[in-house]
Residue, then its C-alpha position, 0 to 999 in steps of 0.5 A: x628450816x621453817x621459821x617455827x623450827x628455828x624459833x624452837x631451837x632458839x628457845x631450847x638453846x636459851x632454856x639450856x643456857x638459863x639452866x646451866x647459869x641457874x645450876x652454876x649459880x646454885x653451885x657457887x651459892x653453895x660453895x659460898x655458904x660452905x666457906x662463909x666465915x663465922x665471925x660468931x663462932x671465931x669470937x666464941x673460940x677467942x673468948x677470954x673465959x676459955x682456960x689457957x690450957x684449953x685454948x692451947x689444945x686447939x692445935x689438936x682439936x681444930x674447933x672452928x674447922x670441926x664445928x663448921x664441918x658439923x654445919x653448926x649455926x648459932x640459931x640451932x638447938x644443940x645438945x653436947x653428950x657427956x661434955x666432961x670438963x666442958x672443953x667444947x661447952x666453952x665454945x658451944x654454950x656462948x656461941x648459941x646463948x643469944x639465938x639458939x639453945x644448948x643442952x648439956x647432957x651429963x653423966x647418968x644419974x647414979x654414975x660413979x662418984x668421980x663422974x658426979x664430981x666432974x658434973x658438979x664442977x661443970x654445972x657450977x661453972x656454967x651456972x655461975x656465968x649466964x652472961x657468958x653461957x646463956x641459959x643452959x639446959x642440963x639433962x640426961x641420956x634417958x631424957x635429953x629433950x622433947x622428941x624430934x626437937x634438936x637440930x644437932x647433937x654432938x659428942x667428942x671421945x665418948x663412943x669408946x666409953x659406951x662400948x666399954x660399958x655396953x651402952x652404946x645402943x642405948x646412948x645412940x638410940x636416945x640420940x636418934x629419938x631426940x634429933x628432928x628429922x634431917x637433924x645431924x649427929x656429929x661424932x669424934x673418937x680415937x681411931x684404930x688403924x683401918x685393918x684392926x678390929x675394935x676390942x668389944x670393950x675399947x680397952x686402949x680407948x681406940x675404936x675402928x672407924x668402920x665399926x663406929x659407922x656400921x654401929x651408928x648406921x644400925x640405929x637408923x642414922x645415915x653417914x653424910x660426911x667424913x673428915x680428916x680434920x682431926x687426924x694425926x699420922x704420928x699416933x702409932x696407937x701401940x702404947x702401954x695403957x692405950x690412948x691415955x699415954x698421950x696428951x692431955x692425960x699423959x698417964x703412966x701405968x698403974x699408979x706410976x707417973x709417966x716417965x716418957x712424956x717428951x715422946x708422947x708430947x711430940x706425938x700430940x693428941x690422938x688420931x681421930x675420926x670426925x664423922x657426920x650423920x643424918x637422921x632421915x626426913 
């Protein structure tokens, strides 16, 4: 073996070791990023402005784990679609108030009166405490924000509503338009059992995970992650009026009060899929 050949072999070996070390370092660094604790998010979840009845639901909704799965950072521009009573907004708006931007996408203008009342209460709450929530932008689905301007869009238990109203394509298309290339969409909803088909109007509140993925990817999004953070194996999904028998609604049939509340409390909140999609670059 010549000296030249030996040097070439040694150089190749050194390069291989350096490459392996670089890959190992990158993987370790990615792991650190993925598991790094977010003190600001924990502080928002622990905020004393949150209603006790909301905080009591953390055991079912896992806000810290869920928002970390959605790869949320506090300097992002984020929209929450149809926030309702503001359960997640009470965390998101304070978390984003100093370094990011929060868009609250309200029910459509001209929506039924009961929706308008929910929005009015929600808007009043956030506007009354800018020291907590920051400067929130209130918008609607037909004009969420400038096209390609959002880092994240999040929506919690609304897909079944859009199916019921036959507006899912319109709603998801508006989100796609507004996200930046590479931006992400986080979706949670009540999950049907795997071998069941979604009722086109989702009248029981449950949606097939496979159907949800296909519908969202048809808009152009790409699924990049699924999580069982919000799964609940106790949810049998066979209730008289669907998911609304369960907490927090505990509704009875028609105008009758629910009489089997202890059973439903023992089950807890619904079994939910947690999905993360990306808008292609």
